[in-house]
C-alpha positions as CSV (number, residue, x, y, z in Angstrom):
1,X,14.3,22.3,33.9
2,X,16.2,19.8,31.8
3,X,15.7,17.2,34.6
4,X,12.0,17.8,34.5
5,X,11.9,17.4,30.7
6,X,13.9,14.1,31.1
7,X,11.5,12.8,33.7
8,X,8.5,13.7,31.5
9,X,10.1,11.9,28.5
10,X,10.8,8.8,30.6
11,X,7.2,8.8,31.9
12,X,5.9,9.1,28.3
13,X,8.1,6.2,27.1
14,X,7.0,4.0,30.0
15,X,3.3,4.7,29.2
16,X,3.9,4.0,25.5
17,X,5.6,0.7,26.3
18,X,2.8,-0.3,28.7
19,X,0.3,0.3,26.0
20,X,2.1,-0.8,22.8
21,X,4.9,-3.0,24.2
22,X,7.3,-2.1,21.3
23,X,10.4,-2.7,23.4
24,X,9.1,-6.1,24.5
25,X,8.4,-7.0,20.8
26,X,11.9,-5.8,19.7
27,X,13.4,-8.0,22.5
28,X,11.4,-11.0,21.3
29,X,12.5,-10.4,17.6
30,X,16.1,-10.0,18.8
31,X,16.1,-13.3,20.7
32,X,14.3,-15.4,18.0
33,X,16.6,-14.2,15.2
34,X,19.8,-13.9,17.3
35,X,20.5,-10.3,16.5
36,X,21.3,-7.2,18.7
37,X,18.4,-5.1,19.9
38,X,19.5,-2.2,17.7
39,X,19.4,-4.5,14.6
40,X,15.6,-5.0,15.1
41,X,15.1,-1.4,14.0
42,X,15.5,-2.6,10.4
43,X,14.3,-5.6,8.4
44,X,17.3,-6.5,6.2
45,X,19.8,-7.6,8.8
46,X,17.2,-9.4,10.9
47,X,16.0,-11.4,7.8
48,X,19.6,-12.1,6.7
49,X,20.5,-13.5,10.1
50,X,17.3,-15.6,10.1
51,X,18.3,-17.2,6.7
52,X,21.9,-17.8,7.9
53,X,20.5,-19.5,11.1
54,X,18.3,-21.7,9.0
55,X,21.2,-22.7,6.7
56,X,23.4,-23.5,9.7
57,X,20.5,-25.6,11.2
58,X,20.7,-27.7,8.0
59,X,24.4,-28.0,8.3
60,X,25.1,-25.8,5.3
61,X,27.9,-23.2,4.8
62,X,26.7,-19.7,3.8
63,X,28.7,-18.0,1.1
64,X,30.4,-14.7,1.8
65,X,28.9,-11.4,1.0
66,X,29.2,-10.5,-2.7
67,X,31.1,-7.3,-3.3
68,X,29.0,-5.0,-5.5
69,X,30.1,-1.9,-7.4
70,X,28.7,1.0,-5.3
71,X,28.7,3.3,-8.4
72,X,26.6,0.9,-10.5
73,X,23.0,2.0,-10.9
74,X,20.6,-0.2,-8.8
75,X,18.1,-2.1,-11.0
76,X,14.4,-1.8,-10.4
77,X,12.1,-4.7,-10.2
78,X,8.6,-4.7,-11.8
79,X,6.1,-3.9,-9.1
80,X,2.8,-5.5,-8.1
81,X,-0.3,-5.6,-10.3
82,X,-2.6,-2.6,-9.7
83,X,-5.6,-2.3,-12.0
84,X,-7.4,0.8,-13.1
85,X,-10.7,0.8,-11.2
86,X,-14.1,1.2,-12.8
87,X,-14.7,4.6,-11.4
88,X,-17.8,5.7,-9.5
89,X,-20.3,4.1,-7.1
90,X,-20.8,0.3,-7.1
91,X,-23.3,-1.8,-5.2
92,X,-22.9,-5.1,-3.4
93,X,-19.2,-5.6,-3.7
94,X,-17.2,-8.6,-2.6
95,X,-13.4,-9.1,-2.3
96,X,-11.2,-12.1,-2.6
97,X,-7.7,-11.9,-1.1
98,X,-4.8,-14.3,-1.5
99,X,-3.2,-15.3,1.8
100,X,0.4,-13.9,2.1
101,X,0.9,-13.7,-1.7
102,X,4.6,-13.1,-1.9
103,X,5.7,-15.6,0.8
104,X,3.4,-18.1,-0.9
105,X,4.9,-17.4,-4.3
106,X,8.5,-18.0,-2.9
107,X,7.4,-21.2,-1.4
108,X,5.4,-22.4,-4.4
109,X,8.3,-21.9,-6.9
110,X,11.0,-22.9,-4.3
111,X,12.8,-19.6,-4.9
112,X,16.3,-19.3,-3.5
113,X,19.8,-18.5,-4.7
114,X,20.7,-22.2,-4.5
115,X,17.6,-23.5,-6.5
116,X,18.2,-21.4,-9.6
117,X,18.9,-23.5,-12.7
118,X,19.0,-20.8,-15.3
119,X,17.6,-17.5,-16.5
120,X,16.2,-16.5,-19.9
121,X,18.3,-13.5,-21.0
122,X,15.9,-10.6,-21.0
123,X,16.8,-9.3,-24.5
124,X,13.3,-8.6,-25.7
125,X,12.1,-7.3,-22.3
126,X,15.0,-4.9,-22.0
127,X,14.4,-3.6,-25.5
128,X,10.7,-3.0,-24.7
129,X,11.4,-1.3,-21.4
130,X,14.0,1.0,-23.1
131,X,11.6,1.8,-26.0
132,X,8.9,2.8,-23.5
133,X,11.4,5.0,-21.6
134,X,12.5,6.7,-24.8
135,X,8.9,7.6,-25.4
136,X,8.9,9.4,-22.1
137,X,7.2,6.7,-20.0
138,X,8.4,5.7,-16.5
139,X,9.7,2.2,-15.6
140,X,6.4,1.5,-13.9
141,X,4.4,2.6,-16.9
142,X,6.5,0.4,-19.2
143,X,5.3,-2.6,-17.2
144,X,1.6,-1.5,-17.2
145,X,-0.6,-4.4,-18.2
146,X,2.3,-6.9,-18.5
147,X,1.8,-10.2,-16.7
148,X,5.3,-11.7,-17.0
149,X,8.3,-10.7,-19.1
150,X,8.1,-10.8,-22.8
151,X,10.3,-13.9,-23.0
152,X,8.0,-15.8,-20.6
153,X,5.0,-14.9,-22.6
154,X,6.6,-16.3,-25.8
155,X,7.4,-19.5,-23.9
156,X,3.8,-19.9,-22.8
157,X,2.6,-19.3,-26.4
158,X,5.1,-22.0,-27.5
159,X,6.3,-19.5,-30.1
160,X,8.6,-21.3,-32.6
161,X,9.7,-18.0,-34.2
162,X,11.1,-16.4,-31.0
163,X,14.7,-17.3,-30.3
164,X,15.8,-17.2,-26.6
165,X,19.2,-17.3,-24.9
166,X,19.2,-19.3,-21.6
167,X,22.1,-18.6,-19.2
168,X,22.7,-21.6,-17.0
169,X,24.1,-21.3,-13.5
170,X,27.2,-23.3,-14.4
171,X,28.2,-20.4,-16.7
172,X,27.2,-21.9,-20.0
173,X,24.5,-20.5,-22.4
174,X,22.3,-22.0,-25.0
175,X,20.0,-20.8,-27.8
176,X,16.7,-22.3,-28.5
177,X,13.2,-21.3,-29.5
178,X,10.5,-20.4,-27.0
179,X,8.6,-23.6,-28.0
180,X,11.7,-25.7,-27.4
181,X,12.1,-24.2,-23.9
182,X,8.5,-24.9,-23.1
183,X,9.0,-28.6,-24.1
184,X,12.2,-28.7,-22.0
185,X,10.5,-27.4,-18.8
186,X,7.0,-28.7,-19.1
187,X,7.5,-32.0,-21.0
188,X,11.1,-32.8,-20.4
189,X,10.5,-35.0,-17.3
190,X,12.6,-32.6,-15.2
191,X,11.9,-31.2,-11.7
192,X,12.0,-27.7,-13.0
193,X,9.6,-24.7,-12.7
194,X,9.7,-21.4,-14.6
195,X,8.7,-18.1,-13.1
196,X,7.0,-15.2,-14.9
197,X,10.4,-13.6,-15.0
198,X,11.8,-16.4,-17.1
199,X,13.9,-17.8,-14.1
200,X,14.1,-21.6,-13.9
201,X,14.1,-23.1,-10.5
202,X,14.4,-26.8,-9.4
203,X,12.3,-28.5,-6.8
204,X,14.5,-31.6,-6.4
205,X,15.2,-30.3,-2.9
206,X,13.7,-27.5,-0.8
207,X,15.5,-24.2,-0.7
208,X,16.6,-22.6,2.5
209,X,14.3,-19.5,2.2
210,X,11.2,-21.4,1.1
211,X,11.8,-23.9,3.9
212,X,12.2,-21.1,6.4
213,X,8.9,-19.5,5.3
214,X,7.2,-22.9,5.6
215,X,8.5,-23.3,9.1
216,X,7.5,-19.8,10.2
217,X,4.0,-20.2,8.7
218,X,3.5,-23.5,10.5
219,X,4.8,-22.1,13.8
220,X,2.6,-19.0,13.6
221,X,-0.5,-21.2,12.9
222,X,0.4,-23.3,16.0
223,X,0.9,-20.2,18.1
224,X,-2.4,-18.8,17.0
225,X,-4.1,-22.1,17.9
226,X,-2.5,-22.0,21.4
227,X,-3.6,-18.4,21.8
228,X,-7.2,-19.3,21.0
229,X,-7.0,-22.1,23.6
230,X,-6.0,-19.8,26.4
231,X,-9.5,-18.9,27.4
232,X,-9.5,-16.2,30.1
233,X,-5.8,-16.6,30.9
234,X,-4.7,-13.1,29.8
235,X,-1.1,-13.6,30.6
236,X,-0.7,-16.8,28.6
237,X,-2.8,-15.3,25.7
238,X,-0.5,-12.2,25.6
239,X,2.6,-14.5,25.6
240,X,1.4,-16.4,22.5
241,X,0.1,-13.3,20.8
242,X,3.5,-11.7,21.0
243,X,5.3,-14.8,19.6
244,X,2.9,-15.1,16.7
245,X,3.3,-11.4,15.9
246,X,7.1,-11.9,15.6
247,X,6.4,-14.7,13.0
248,X,4.0,-12.4,11.2
249,X,6.7,-9.6,11.1
250,X,9.3,-12.1,9.8
251,X,7.0,-13.4,7.1
252,X,6.0,-9.9,5.9
253,X,9.5,-8.5,5.9
254,X,11.4,-11.3,4.1
255,X,10.4,-10.4,0.5
256,X,11.4,-6.7,0.9
257,X,14.6,-7.7,2.6
258,X,15.9,-10.0,0.0
259,X,15.1,-7.5,-2.7
260,X,17.2,-4.9,-1.0
261,X,20.7,-4.6,-2.6
262,X,22.2,-4.4,0.8
263,X,21.1,-7.9,1.7
264,X,23.6,-10.8,1.4
265,X,21.0,-12.9,-0.5
266,X,19.9,-10.1,-2.9
267,X,19.1,-11.4,-6.4
268,X,17.1,-9.3,-8.8
269,X,16.0,-12.5,-10.6
270,X,14.3,-13.7,-7.5
271,X,12.8,-10.3,-6.6
272,X,11.2,-9.9,-10.1
273,X,10.2,-13.5,-10.2
274,X,8.1,-12.9,-7.1
275,X,6.3,-9.8,-8.4
276,X,5.7,-11.0,-11.9
277,X,4.5,-14.4,-10.8
278,X,2.3,-12.7,-8.3
279,X,0.8,-10.6,-11.1
280,X,-0.1,-13.7,-13.1
281,X,-1.7,-15.3,-10.1
282,X,-3.8,-12.2,-9.3
283,X,-4.7,-11.9,-13.0
284,X,-6.0,-15.5,-12.9
285,X,-8.0,-14.8,-9.7
286,X,-9.7,-11.8,-11.3
287,X,-10.4,-13.6,-14.6
288,X,-11.7,-16.7,-12.9
289,X,-14.0,-14.6,-10.7
290,X,-15.5,-12.9,-13.8
291,X,-15.8,-16.3,-15.5
292,X,-17.9,-17.7,-12.6
293,X,-20.2,-14.6,-12.5
294,X,-20.3,-13.5,-16.2
295,X,-19.2,-16.5,-18.1
296,X,-16.0,-15.0,-19.6
297,X,-12.4,-15.6,-18.4
298,X,-11.4,-11.9,-18.4
299,X,-9.5,-10.1,-15.6
300,X,-11.2,-6.8,-16.5
301,X,-14.6,-8.3,-17.3
302,X,-18.0,-6.8,-16.4
303,X,-18.1,-8.1,-12.8
304,X,-14.5,-7.0,-11.9
305,X,-14.3,-3.6,-10.4
306,X,-10.7,-3.3,-9.2
307,X,-7.6,-5.3,-8.4
308,X,-4.7,-4.5,-6.2
309,X,-1.6,-6.7,-5.6
310,X,-3.2,-9.7,-4.0
311,X,-6.9,-8.9,-4.1
312,X,-9.8,-8.5,-6.5
313,X,-13.0,-6.5,-5.9
314,X,-16.1,-7.7,-7.8
315,X,-19.9,-7.4,-7.9
316,X,-22.4,-9.9,-9.2
317,X,-25.2,-7.4,-8.8
318,X,-25.1,-5.7,-12.2
319,X,-24.8,-9.1,-14.0
320,X,-27.7,-10.6,-12.1
321,X,-29.9,-7.5,-11.8
322,X,-32.7,-8.7,-14.1
323,X,-33.1,-12.0,-12.1
324,X,-32.8,-10.1,-8.8
325,X,-35.5,-7.6,-9.8
326,X,-37.8,-10.3,-11.0
327,X,-37.4,-12.2,-7.7
328,X,-35.7,-15.3,-9.2
329,X,-32.6,-14.7,-7.1
330,X,-33.1,-13.7,-3.5
331,X,-30.9,-10.7,-2.6
332,X,-30.7,-10.3,1.2
333,X,-27.4,-9.7,2.9
334,X,-27.3,-13.4,4.0
335,X,-27.8,-14.5,0.4
336,X,-25.1,-12.2,-0.9
337,X,-22.6,-13.5,1.7
338,X,-23.4,-17.1,0.8
339,X,-23.0,-16.3,-2.9
340,X,-19.7,-14.5,-2.6
341,X,-18.4,-17.2,-0.3
342,X,-19.2,-19.8,-3.0
343,X,-17.5,-17.7,-5.6
344,X,-14.4,-17.4,-3.5
345,X,-14.4,-21.2,-2.8
346,X,-14.7,-21.9,-6.5
347,X,-11.8,-19.5,-7.4
348,X,-9.7,-21.1,-4.6
349,X,-10.2,-24.6,-6.2
350,X,-8.5,-23.5,-9.4
351,X,-5.1,-22.3,-8.1
352,X,-3.4,-25.7,-8.0
353,X,-4.2,-26.5,-11.7
354,X,-3.3,-22.9,-12.7
355,X,0.1,-23.1,-11.0
356,X,0.9,-26.3,-12.8
357,X,-0.3,-24.9,-16.1
358,X,1.5,-21.6,-15.8
359,X,4.7,-22.5,-14.0
360,X,5.0,-26.3,-14.0
361,X,4.5,-26.3,-10.2
362,X,3.8,-29.8,-8.8
363,X,0.5,-30.1,-6.8
364,X,2.4,-30.3,-3.5
365,X,3.9,-26.9,-4.1
366,X,1.0,-25.2,-5.9
367,X,-1.3,-26.0,-3.0
368,X,0.2,-23.2,-0.9
369,X,-1.6,-20.5,-3.1
370,X,-4.8,-20.0,-1.2
371,X,-7.4,-17.2,-1.2
372,X,-10.3,-16.3,0.9
373,X,-13.3,-14.1,0.8
374,X,-12.5,-11.0,2.8
375,X,-15.2,-8.3,2.6
376,X,-18.8,-8.0,1.5
377,X,-19.8,-4.3,1.1
378,X,-23.2,-2.6,0.4
379,X,-21.5,0.2,-1.5
380,X,-18.1,1.3,-2.7
381,X,-16.6,4.4,-4.2
382,X,-13.7,3.9,-6.6
383,X,-11.7,6.9,-7.6
384,X,-8.4,5.8,-9.1
385,X,-5.6,3.4,-8.3
386,X,-5.0,3.0,-4.6
387,X,-7.9,5.3,-3.8
388,X,-11.2,3.9,-2.9
389,X,-13.7,3.4,0.0
390,X,-16.1,0.6,1.0
391,X,-19.0,0.4,3.4
392,X,-18.7,-3.3,4.4
393,X,-21.0,-5.3,6.6
394,X,-19.1,-8.6,6.7
395,X,-15.4,-9.2,7.1
396,X,-14.2,-12.8,6.9
397,X,-17.6,-14.1,8.1
398,X,-17.9,-11.7,10.9
399,X,-20.9,-9.3,10.7
400,X,-20.2,-5.7,11.6
401,X,-23.6,-4.2,10.8
402,X,-24.8,-4.7,14.4
403,X,-26.3,-2.4,17.0
404,X,-28.1,-0.4,14.3
405,X,-24.9,0.4,12.4
406,X,-24.8,0.1,8.6
407,X,-21.3,-1.4,8.8
408,X,-17.7,-0.1,8.8
409,X,-15.9,2.1,6.3
410,X,-12.7,0.9,4.7
411,X,-11.0,4.0,3.1
412,X,-7.7,3.7,1.2
413,X,-5.5,6.5,0.0
414,X,-8.1,9.3,0.7
415,X,-7.5,12.6,2.4
416,X,-9.5,11.5,5.5
417,X,-6.3,10.7,7.5
418,X,-3.7,12.7,5.7
419,X,-1.5,14.6,8.1
420,X,-1.7,17.7,5.9
421,X,-5.4,17.9,6.3
422,X,-6.8,19.8,9.4
423,X,-8.6,17.4,11.8
424,X,-11.9,19.2,11.5
425,X,-11.7,18.9,7.7
426,X,-10.8,15.2,8.1
427,X,-14.0,14.7,10.2
428,X,-16.1,16.6,7.6
429,X,-14.7,14.5,4.7
430,X,-15.5,11.3,6.7
431,X,-19.1,12.5,7.1
432,X,-19.4,13.3,3.4
433,X,-18.0,9.9,2.4
434,X,-20.3,8.1,4.8
435,X,-23.3,9.9,3.3
436,X,-22.3,8.8,-0.2
437,X,-21.8,5.2,0.9
438,X,-25.1,4.9,2.6
439,X,-26.8,6.1,-0.6
440,X,-27.8,9.7,0.2
441,X,-28.8,11.8,-2.9
442,X,-26.7,14.4,-4.6
443,X,-28.8,17.1,-3.1
444,X,-28.4,15.8,0.5
445,X,-24.7,15.5,0.2
446,X,-24.3,19.0,-1.4
447,X,-26.5,20.5,1.3
448,X,-24.0,19.1,3.9
449,X,-21.1,20.6,2.0
450,X,-22.8,24.0,1.7
451,X,-23.4,23.9,5.5
452,X,-19.8,23.1,6.2
453,X,-18.6,25.9,3.9
454,X,-20.5,28.4,5.9
455,X,-18.9,27.1,9.1
456,X,-15.5,27.1,7.5
457,X,-15.9,30.8,6.4
458,X,-16.8,31.8,9.9
459,X,-13.6,30.4,11.4
460,X,-10.7,32.7,12.2
461,X,-8.1,32.8,9.3
462,X,-5.4,31.0,11.4
463,X,-7.6,28.0,11.9
464,X,-7.9,27.4,8.1
465,X,-4.2,26.5,7.6
466,X,-2.6,23.2,6.6
467,X,-0.6,21.1,9.1
468,X,3.0,20.4,8.1
469,X,6.3,19.4,9.6
470,X,9.1,22.0,9.3
471,X,12.3,20.1,8.7
472,X,15.8,21.7,8.2
473,X,14.6,25.2,9.1
474,X,18.0,26.2,10.5
475,X,19.8,24.8,7.5
476,X,17.7,26.8,5.0
477,X,17.8,29.9,7.1
478,X,21.7,29.8,7.4
479,X,21.9,29.1,3.6
480,X,19.8,32.2,2.9
481,X,21.8,34.4,5.2
482,X,25.0,33.2,3.6
483,X,23.9,33.4,-0.1
484,X,21.3,36.1,0.1
485,X,18.6,33.7,-1.2
486,X,17.8,30.0,-1.1
487,X,15.2,27.7,-2.6
488,X,13.2,25.9,0.0
489,X,9.8,24.2,0.6
490,X,6.9,26.6,1.1
491,X,6.2,25.5,4.6
492,X,9.8,26.0,5.6
493,X,9.7,29.6,4.2
494,X,6.5,30.1,6.2
495,X,8.2,28.9,9.3
496,X,11.1,31.3,8.8
497,X,8.6,34.1,8.3
498,X,7.1,33.3,11.7
499,X,10.5,33.5,13.4
500,X,11.4,36.8,11.7
501,X,8.0,38.3,12.7
502,X,8.7,37.4,16.3
503,X,11.9,39.4,16.1
504,X,10.2,42.3,14.3
505,X,7.5,42.5,16.9
506,X,10.0,41.9,19.7
507,X,7.8,38.9,20.8
508,X,9.6,37.2,23.8
509,X,6.6,35.0,24.7
510,X,5.7,33.0,21.6
511,X,7.5,29.8,20.7
512,X,10.1,29.9,17.9
513,X,9.8,27.2,15.2
514,X,12.6,24.8,15.5
515,X,13.8,22.0,13.2
516,X,11.2,19.2,13.0
517,X,8.4,21.2,14.6
518,X,4.8,20.6,13.7
519,X,3.3,23.8,12.2
520,X,0.2,25.2,10.7
521,X,0.8,27.0,7.4
522,X,-1.5,29.9,6.6
523,X,-1.7,31.8,3.3
524,X,-1.6,35.6,3.3
525,X,-3.0,38.3,1.1
526,X,-0.8,41.1,-0.3
527,X,1.0,42.8,2.6
528,X,3.7,45.4,3.1
529,X,6.4,42.9,4.1
530,X,5.7,40.7,1.0
531,X,5.1,37.4,2.8
532,X,2.8,35.0,0.9
533,X,2.4,32.6,3.9
534,X,3.3,32.3,7.5
535,X,3.3,29.3,9.9
536,X,2.8,29.0,13.6
537,X,3.8,26.1,16.0
538,X,1.0,23.6,16.7
539,X,2.0,23.7,20.4
540,X,1.6,27.5,20.6
541,X,-1.4,27.9,23.0
542,X,-1.5,31.7,23.0
543,X,-1.3,33.2,19.6
544,X,0.0,36.8,19.7
545,X,-2.2,39.7,18.6
546,X,0.3,40.8,15.9
547,X,-0.3,37.3,14.3
548,X,-4.1,37.5,14.5
549,X,-4.1,40.9,12.8
550,X,-2.3,39.6,9.7
551,X,-4.3,39.6,6.4
552,X,-5.1,35.9,6.0
553,X,-6.1,34.7,2.6
554,X,-9.2,32.8,3.6
555,X,-10.4,32.3,0.0
556,X,-7.0,30.8,-1.0
557,X,-7.0,28.5,2.0
558,X,-10.6,27.4,1.4
559,X,-9.6,26.5,-2.2
560,X,-6.6,24.5,-1.1
561,X,-7.8,23.0,2.2
562,X,-11.4,22.4,1.3
563,X,-12.2,22.6,-2.5
564,X,-9.3,20.4,-3.6
565,X,-10.0,17.8,-1.1
566,X,-13.8,17.6,-1.8
567,X,-12.9,17.3,-5.5
568,X,-10.4,14.5,-4.7
569,X,-13.1,12.7,-2.8
570,X,-16.3,12.9,-4.9
571,X,-15.2,14.6,-8.1
572,X,-15.4,11.3,-9.8
573,X,-19.2,11.4,-9.3
574,X,-19.5,14.6,-11.4
575,X,-21.8,16.3,-9.0
576,X,-22.4,20.0,-9.1
577,X,-20.1,20.8,-6.2
578,X,-19.5,24.3,-7.5
579,X,-23.2,25.1,-6.6
580,X,-22.2,24.9,-2.9
581,X,-19.9,27.9,-3.2
582,X,-21.8,31.0,-1.9
583,X,-21.7,34.0,-4.2
584,X,-22.0,37.5,-2.9
585,X,-22.3,40.2,-5.7
586,X,-21.4,43.0,-3.3
587,X,-18.2,41.2,-2.1
588,X,-17.2,40.6,-5.7
589,X,-17.6,44.2,-6.6
590,X,-15.8,45.3,-3.5
591,X,-12.8,43.0,-4.5
592,X,-12.8,44.4,-8.0
593,X,-12.8,47.9,-6.7
């Protein structure tokens, strides 16, 4: 039996490798970065070795690993800029996206441990963050709406009344006003740049990390070009595709790796310089987009719908509606694509000057910040941060509204693909979202919901449960046996209830729930054994009769599995979803009795 299982596992791994080629990819990463195969399972050690290799290639000696106090709390860096969206449905949306924002920021400001000249001591920033924390706010909330540390903002305002302390890398410190520091960096005839974190970098020479990113980026471009020249040669195309994918992985993982305290090159000043400088660049992109459309340099202006890390979503439709309705401005899909391409092109042309103005970047370095128009969508539904959906018909100048299709749906952060949502509910939510995005009326969408509710109610109770993964079942069970009671996640309790019921009913045929098993958790009505829920293994193909006869709480599961997810999806539209709930007076009276 064990040999059969082993053979089956090997066959599955072979099939996965044939399709996904993960082992081949890991082998390529291992060789290109001179690390062991096992090391490729993480990003930090691979990136660290790549930086060491680049330093050695330049004939440099890499300093030893700095010993850090393990008991000291790990500082957090300010995260990316994520705007609050203008909630609801929007028409004719475009998006502009900055190419590889964080690697580009590192290159533009020449960020590396050896290029740091000094750091503004974050006295004001620390006080503001602590004040926000004392008011009960989180670290992330304290940075809400901030595009740079407070000291950097004072420098950019050339504030003579704000005194700053600059700690130089040679160990000395100096006091000066924010205005004096501005003059020193921007007008002092020095090859210095200042990040939005108040970190001063030199560009007298190219840093190891920026140089490595530059080389990786150039190599990837060359590999992509070679791949496009392969024609019908599938073997050669696959060879270059694998190599360019390795470069992409290296580029995308470097920022996260150097911000990890376990990395030899970890420096909080660099990590926060990247995120805060990225915030400023994204803010400028949004503000400039609004200025081009609505005439006002404002990152939350009337044409801006949403912004997230390295992208801005906008629409010119509301601003130009009067001219569109009168026929002065043609508004076919081709016209919209051309207009949004032009907007993206104009925004793109402003980055070099902005980088000089905001950070004293020379043109040769500021040029690496580039953006491109990504999507053009007919409609979009925006719910909250990180949760939105678009029906787009063009992606990077490739039309997807072909063969009678309206386009493709881009859904972010919604319940459509959440593992705790039953597959048939995921499919239903996808249908509802599509109806909303193609412009169906409230009545039409609610009719669809009402129809699905009837289908949901007709399903057996055990099909209405929520998928979960039961981890540490044995540990919690042993703890409860030892202490008499134990606090545990609800789905683990439900899994233990299944195992106990198997014993109670002397069930020798059904599968037990083991650690890490995928299960379906079902709510129960009041019952003699006092269970509020019970789970069953996903792989159980024959559910026992004792299980099917349990008093399943269908209404409770409908509320959690269906009602909550519908509300999460279209609640922002304020439609009368409650009207889709069927009411039966007789049933209500029966329940009360």
